[in-house]
Structures are given as C-alpha cells and as structure tokens.
C-alpha positions as CSV (number, residue, x, y, z in Angstrom):
1,M,-2.5,-25.7,-13.0
2,K,-5.4,-23.4,-14.1
3,H,-7.4,-24.2,-11.0
4,L,-4.4,-23.8,-8.7
5,D,-3.9,-20.4,-10.3
6,I,-7.5,-19.4,-9.7
7,L,-7.3,-20.6,-6.0
8,I,-4.3,-18.4,-5.4
9,N,-6.2,-15.5,-7.2
10,V,-9.2,-16.0,-4.9
11,L,-7.0,-16.1,-1.7
12,T,-5.3,-12.9,-2.8
13,L,-8.6,-11.4,-3.7
14,L,-10.1,-12.1,-0.2
15,S,-7.1,-10.8,1.6
16,G,-7.1,-7.7,-0.6
17,F,-10.7,-6.8,0.1
18,T,-10.1,-7.3,3.8
19,T,-7.0,-5.0,3.7
20,A,-8.9,-2.3,1.6
21,L,-11.8,-2.4,4.0
22,L,-9.5,-2.0,7.1
23,G,-7.8,0.8,5.3
24,F,-10.9,2.8,4.6
25,L,-12.1,2.2,8.2
26,L,-8.8,3.5,9.5
27,Y,-9.3,6.5,7.3
28,L,-12.8,7.1,8.6
29,K,-11.4,6.8,12.2
30,Y,-8.3,9.0,11.8
31,R,-9.0,11.1,8.7
32,I,-5.4,10.8,7.4
33,K,-5.4,11.1,3.6
34,E,-2.4,8.8,3.2
35,I,-4.4,5.9,4.6
36,R,-7.1,6.7,2.1
37,Y,-4.5,6.6,-0.8
38,Y,-3.1,3.3,0.5
39,A,-6.6,1.8,0.7
40,F,-7.2,3.0,-2.9
41,F,-3.9,1.3,-4.0
42,I,-4.9,-2.0,-2.3
43,L,-8.4,-1.7,-3.9
44,T,-7.0,-1.2,-7.4
45,T,-4.7,-4.2,-7.1
46,T,-7.6,-6.3,-5.8
47,F,-9.7,-5.3,-8.7
48,T,-6.9,-6.5,-10.9
49,V,-6.9,-9.8,-9.2
50,T,-10.7,-10.0,-9.6
51,F,-10.3,-9.3,-13.2
52,T,-7.6,-12.0,-13.8
53,T,-9.6,-14.6,-11.9
54,V,-12.7,-14.0,-14.1
55,Y,-10.4,-13.8,-17.2
56,S,-8.9,-17.3,-16.4
57,Y,-12.3,-18.9,-16.5
58,M,-13.9,-16.8,-19.3
59,T,-11.1,-17.6,-21.7
60,Y,-12.0,-21.2,-21.7
61,Y,-15.8,-20.7,-22.2
62,V,-16.2,-17.6,-24.4
63,D,-17.6,-18.5,-27.8
64,T,-15.1,-18.6,-30.7
65,V,-16.9,-15.9,-32.6
66,L,-16.6,-13.6,-29.5
67,Y,-13.1,-14.6,-28.5
68,G,-11.3,-11.8,-30.4
69,L,-13.6,-9.2,-29.0
70,W,-13.3,-10.6,-25.5
71,M,-9.5,-10.7,-25.7
72,S,-9.4,-7.1,-27.0
73,L,-11.6,-5.8,-24.2
74,A,-9.8,-7.8,-21.5
75,F,-6.4,-6.6,-22.7
76,I,-7.4,-2.9,-22.6
77,L,-9.1,-3.2,-19.2
78,F,-6.0,-4.9,-17.7
79,E,-3.9,-2.0,-19.0
80,I,-6.2,0.5,-17.4
81,M,-6.0,-1.3,-14.1
82,I,-2.2,-1.2,-14.2
83,V,-2.3,2.6,-14.7
84,L,-4.7,2.9,-11.8
85,I,-2.4,0.9,-9.6
86,N,0.5,3.2,-10.7
87,Y,-1.5,6.3,-9.9
88,A,-2.8,5.1,-6.5
89,F,0.7,3.9,-5.3
90,T,2.3,7.2,-6.4
91,L,-0.4,9.2,-4.5
92,F,0.3,7.1,-1.4
93,A,4.0,7.4,-1.6
94,L,4.1,11.2,-2.2
95,G,1.5,11.7,0.5
96,I,3.6,9.8,3.0
97,I,6.6,12.0,2.4
98,N,4.5,15.1,1.9
99,K,5.7,15.8,-1.7
100,R,3.8,16.8,-4.8
101,F,3.9,15.1,-8.2
102,S,7.2,15.7,-9.8
103,P,7.7,15.7,-13.6
104,V,9.1,12.2,-13.4
105,N,6.0,11.0,-11.5
106,K,3.7,12.7,-14.1
107,V,5.6,11.1,-17.0
108,L,5.4,7.6,-15.4
109,V,1.6,7.9,-15.0
110,G,0.9,9.9,-18.1
111,V,2.9,7.9,-20.7
112,P,1.0,4.7,-20.1
113,C,-2.3,6.5,-20.7
114,F,-1.0,7.5,-24.1
115,F,-0.1,3.8,-24.9
116,I,-3.6,2.7,-23.7
117,L,-5.1,5.1,-26.3
118,L,-2.8,3.5,-29.0
119,T,-3.9,0.1,-27.8
120,V,-7.5,1.1,-28.5
121,I,-6.9,2.8,-31.8
122,I,-4.5,0.3,-33.6
123,P,-6.7,-2.8,-33.2
124,V,-9.6,-0.9,-34.7
125,F,-7.7,0.0,-37.9
126,S,-6.0,-3.4,-38.1
127,G,-9.3,-5.3,-38.0
128,Y,-8.6,-6.9,-34.6
129,G,-11.6,-8.5,-32.9
130,R,-12.8,-10.6,-35.8
131,E,-12.9,-14.3,-35.6
132,G,-9.5,-15.9,-35.9
133,S,-7.7,-12.6,-35.6
134,V,-4.6,-12.4,-33.4
135,L,-3.3,-9.6,-31.2
136,P,-1.2,-7.1,-33.3
137,P,2.4,-7.6,-32.1
138,I,3.0,-3.9,-31.6
139,V,0.2,-3.9,-28.9
140,N,2.3,-6.3,-26.9
141,Y,5.1,-3.8,-26.8
142,F,2.6,-1.1,-25.6
143,F,1.7,-3.4,-22.8
144,M,5.4,-3.9,-21.9
145,V,5.8,-0.1,-21.7
146,I,2.8,0.2,-19.4
147,L,4.0,-2.6,-17.2
148,F,7.5,-1.4,-16.9
149,S,6.2,2.1,-16.2
150,L,4.5,0.6,-13.2
151,F,7.7,-1.2,-12.1
152,L,9.7,2.0,-12.4
153,S,7.1,3.9,-10.4
154,F,7.3,1.2,-7.7
155,V,11.0,1.5,-7.5
156,I,11.2,5.3,-7.6
157,C,8.4,5.7,-5.0
158,S,10.0,3.0,-2.7
159,I,13.3,4.8,-2.9
160,Q,11.6,8.1,-2.1
161,I,9.9,6.6,1.0
162,A,13.1,4.9,2.1
163,R,15.0,8.2,1.9
164,N,12.4,10.0,3.9
165,L,11.8,7.4,6.7
166,A,13.4,9.7,9.3
167,S,10.5,12.1,8.8
168,I,7.9,9.3,9.5
169,Y,6.9,9.9,13.1
170,N,4.8,6.7,13.7
171,P,7.2,3.8,14.6
172,D,4.7,1.2,13.5
173,L,4.1,2.9,10.2
174,K,7.9,3.2,9.7
175,R,8.3,-0.6,10.2
176,A,5.5,-1.4,7.8
177,L,6.9,0.9,5.2
178,K,10.3,-0.7,5.5
179,V,8.8,-4.1,4.9
180,L,6.7,-2.8,2.0
181,A,9.7,-1.1,0.3
182,L,11.8,-4.3,0.7
183,L,9.0,-6.5,-0.8
184,I,8.7,-4.3,-3.8
185,M,12.4,-4.0,-4.4
186,L,12.7,-7.9,-4.2
187,F,9.6,-8.3,-6.4
188,I,10.5,-6.1,-9.3
189,P,13.5,-8.0,-10.7
190,V,11.7,-11.3,-10.2
191,Q,8.6,-10.2,-12.0
192,A,10.6,-8.5,-14.8
193,L,12.6,-11.8,-15.4
194,V,9.3,-13.8,-15.5
195,V,7.7,-11.3,-18.0
196,V,10.8,-11.2,-20.2
197,F,12.0,-14.8,-20.2
198,I,9.1,-17.1,-19.1
199,K,6.3,-15.0,-20.7
200,E,3.6,-17.4,-19.4
201,W,0.5,-15.8,-18.0
202,V,0.2,-18.3,-15.1
203,W,3.6,-17.6,-13.8
204,I,3.3,-13.8,-14.2
205,M,0.1,-13.8,-12.2
206,L,1.5,-16.2,-9.6
207,T,4.5,-14.0,-8.8
208,R,2.2,-10.9,-8.8
209,N,-0.2,-12.6,-6.4
210,L,2.5,-13.6,-4.0
211,L,3.6,-10.0,-3.7
212,Y,0.0,-8.7,-3.2
213,F,-0.8,-11.4,-0.7
214,T,2.3,-10.7,1.4
215,V,1.6,-6.9,1.2
216,H,-2.0,-7.6,2.4
217,L,-0.8,-9.6,5.4
218,V,1.7,-6.9,6.4
219,S,-1.1,-4.3,6.1
220,I,-3.6,-6.4,8.0
221,I,-1.2,-6.8,10.9
222,F,-0.5,-3.1,10.9
223,A,-4.2,-2.1,10.8
224,A,-5.2,-4.8,13.3
225,K,-3.0,-3.2,16.0
226,Y,-5.2,-0.1,15.8
227,F,-8.5,-1.9,15.7
228,F,-8.3,-5.2,17.6
229,V,-5.2,-5.2,19.8
230,E,-6.0,-3.2,22.9
231,I,-3.2,-2.3,25.3
232,P,-4.6,-2.7,28.8
233,S,-5.6,0.6,30.3
234,I,-3.5,1.7,33.2
235,M,-5.8,2.1,36.3
236,E,-3.5,4.2,38.4
237,Q,-2.8,7.8,37.7
238,V,0.6,8.1,36.1
239,E,2.7,11.0,37.1
240,V,6.0,11.7,35.4
241,S,8.7,12.9,37.8
242,D,10.8,16.0,37.2
243,S,13.9,13.9,37.3
244,F,12.5,11.8,34.5
245,L,11.8,14.9,32.4
246,K,15.3,16.2,33.0
247,K,17.0,12.9,32.3
248,F,15.3,12.3,28.9
249,G,14.8,15.9,27.9
250,I,11.0,15.7,27.8
251,T,9.2,19.0,27.2
252,S,6.1,20.2,29.1
253,R,3.8,19.4,26.2
254,E,5.4,16.0,25.7
255,K,4.8,15.3,29.5
256,E,1.2,16.2,29.1
257,V,0.8,13.9,26.1
258,M,2.8,11.1,27.9
259,E,0.6,11.2,31.0
260,L,-2.6,11.0,28.9
261,L,-1.1,8.2,26.8
262,L,-0.1,6.2,29.9
263,S,-3.5,6.7,31.5
264,G,-5.1,4.6,28.7
265,L,-6.3,7.2,26.2
266,S,-5.9,6.6,22.5
267,I,-4.1,9.0,20.2
268,K,-7.5,10.2,18.9
269,E,-8.8,10.8,22.4
270,I,-5.6,12.7,23.4
271,S,-5.9,14.9,20.3
272,A,-9.5,15.7,21.2
273,K,-8.6,16.4,24.8
274,L,-5.7,18.7,24.0
275,D,-7.4,20.2,20.9
276,R,-4.5,19.2,18.8
277,S,-4.4,17.4,15.5
278,F,-3.9,13.6,15.3
279,K,-0.6,14.2,13.5
280,T,0.7,16.6,16.1
281,V,0.0,14.2,19.0
282,N,1.5,11.3,17.0
283,N,4.6,13.4,16.4
284,H,4.9,14.1,20.2
285,I,4.6,10.4,20.9
286,Y,7.3,9.6,18.3
287,N,9.6,12.2,19.9
288,I,8.9,10.7,23.4
289,Y,9.7,7.2,22.1
290,K,12.8,8.4,20.4
291,K,14.1,10.3,23.5
292,T,13.4,7.4,25.8
293,N,14.5,4.7,23.4
294,V,11.3,2.6,23.7
295,S,9.0,1.2,21.0
296,S,5.6,0.8,22.8
297,K,3.4,2.2,25.5
298,M,4.1,-0.6,27.9
299,E,7.9,-0.1,27.6
300,L,7.4,3.6,28.3
301,L,5.3,2.8,31.4
302,N,7.9,0.4,32.7
303,L,10.6,3.0,32.2
304,V,8.5,5.7,34.0
305,R,8.0,3.3,36.9
306,E,11.7,2.5,37.1
307,N,12.5,6.3,37.3
308,R,9.9,7.4,39.8
309,L,12.4,8.3,42.5
C-alpha cells in the first residue's frame, strides 16, 4: 500500500508541476494577476505532495535517534504548507471576484499561523524530539484547527465564486470555476470524514491527491485551449451586416471586436490593435457571446454567415 500511495503522489506531483508551469506561462502571456494567484495555489499544493512523497519514504529509513526530530520538523513544515495553500487559494478566489480580504478571510488565514507558533513552542518545552518521545496530544488538535481552517476557506471562497459567476466574463473560465467549486464542495465532506473517523495517513493523502489530480486535469484542459488548440484562421474578410447588429443589439465597439475576432486575431492581438486592455476586449467578447447565445468563435462565425442577407 505504501508504494501505491507513493505512485499516486508522484502522478499528482507531475500533473501539479505541469499545471503550475502552464499557469505561470499564461500569466506571462496575458498579465492577469488572478492567473498568477491560481498558479501559486497549484504550486503550493504540489509542494505539499512533494513533501508527503518524501515523508513516506523517509519515515521508514530515518535513524531511530533522529526519528523524533524528523517527525517534529515534518509536522511543522506540513502545517506551514497548509497555511500557504489557504492563503494562495484565498488570493485567487478574491482576485476572481475582485474583492479584498474580509475579516473572515483574515481570521481563517491568521489563526492557523498562531497555532503553528504553538506547535513550535509546546514541543520544545515538553521535551519532544528526544528518542522514544511521542507527539504531544494537544499538537494534534492544533493540526486539526489548521486543517479545518483550510476546509472552511475552501468552502467560503467557493461559495463566493459561485455567487459572483455572473460577473465572470470569460465563458471558458466560468465553466472551469464551476467544476472547481463543485470538486471542492464534494471533497470537503469526504476528506473531513476520513480525517475524523479513519484517521489513517494513507487514506487522508489518497483522498487529497484525488482532488488535486482532478483539479490539475481541469486546469490543464482550460490552459491548453489558450496554448495548443488553435481555431483555424478565417481567410475571408468578415463583415457584420447592419441587420445582424440590429437583430442582436451589437454595439459599434462590439462590432469592431467581433470582426477582428472572426478574422483570426487572438484576444491579445485585438487588445493591442484597439489599444484596449485584455480584460476590456474579453468583456466585449463575453457580451457578444451572451447576446448571440453562442459559446465559441466558430459558432459566432456560422451565425454571422447565416445572417448575411
């Protein structure tokens, strides 16, 4: 079971680094801070997977004399990583909905930091780290507070995203966020039950890795569309008729954006050509898709062709 657990850790690790890399590349391409926050979130979760993979092997091979010290250090590092995941995901969620840290968000990130400090102090005064010593029971409760603070942040931030989906202009991003929120809402009760009732490290890590791996796949699919899936350029010059504009209520600015989009330009290229921000152009495209009830460039092109006369 140990080697199976490590194999799953490695697969999650590889998909995590791939997702984080794509996220940072997307950020460099579009300079949207929310993408950077999300890449940071994925990177923190991947570091956690890296740590638990190393931990699974090291636990079996660390010398008995050093075992207490290794367990103490590993426990504290794991708690720190959980807090970093909490902070990164909160940054991403609030960035997506354009909100600042609320008092609740600050508490959910700040309180775990206090318990990490207690986790460091109490073992020192209790003599933890010596040969044959065991983890002070109270430290386990500190860990539970830190972990459930993360769970609560996941839930609150997912609800905040879900409540503000209407303000998300990118239809692909909206679909990805729906899947992400659904995964987290399904994961939290399952993980909580495993932690409270099963309490075995292998099962806790397995359920966690299944969530991370699924999130990575969704993220890779979303990112790949903007890197590797190229919609064929339209060779002909596309002109949108006045009747089309009137029928769907398209504004003159939206018409300009639509014609450039259908001519094969990317959103970044359109923003440069019109001297408008990426977000502004993306918002125009979202409004066009909403008015015409389409979900892709090709569907929009077909609709324009159908309404030429």
